[in-house]
N, C-alpha and C positions, 0 to 999 in steps of 0.2 A: 445518504447515510454519513453520519459523522464517524470518522476513523481516528482513533486516538492511540493505537498501539499496533505492534506487529501482528498480533493475533487477529485484529480487525482487518488489517490489510489482507492477510491470508484468507480470511472468510470471504471477503469481497471478491478476491481473485478466483477462488474456488467457485463461488456462485456464478460469476461472470463466465468462467470457462464452461461450466455445466449448461448455462443458458445458451451458449454458442454451440453446444453439442460436441465439444472438443474433449479428447482424452488428455491426461497429463503428458503423455508422450508426444502427442500432436502439438500441444502448446510449447513444450520444451524445444521441439524441432524448429518452429517458427521464431521463437525467441533467441535461439542459438545457445541453448544451455542443456543440461541433462534433466531427465525425469526426476532424479533424486533432488535436484535443486527446486523444481516445482513442488514436489512433496514437502520439502522443508519450508518453503515460503507459505504454502497453504496451511502448514502446521503452526505458523506464527514465528518462524525463525527471526530473531532480532538482528541477525548479521547478514542479511541478504543485500546484495549490491543494489543500490537505488536505481541505477540506469537500467538494469535488467528487470526490476520490479515495474518500472514505468513502461518499459517495452511490453512486458507481459500484460499489463493492464490495457494498453492500447489494443493488443491483439484480441482481447475479449470485449472490445468496444466500451471501455471505461476510461475516464479522464480524472486527473487529480485537480481539484480546485481548492486553492488556499485562501482562507478568509480570516479576518481578525477573530480572536477568541477572548473570553473573559480572563484567561490566564495573563494577558498583557497588563490588565489593570492590577492584578495581584502582584505581578513583577514590579510595576511602578511603585506600589505600596511598599514592597520589601526593600526596594532600592531607594526609597524616600524621594521619589521624583515628584516634581510639581508641574502641573500642566501650564502654569502661567508664568 
């Protein structure tokens, strides 16, 4: 699944947690945070700590894979970069 914003991350985390049969409280305990934090991330909070988000994703058996995107070509055009 392509994730492009905090709401997408929250949805992926929620789906993964539910697939694992975990409650928000159980996930919060193993991540080392509060249930309120899990609720906020699953709701799409844009201010969640990245290290905790990554840890939460690992606990629900998900990984982050970073790959090039078309936005890079658009950025090059905006910055008037030349490939050659």
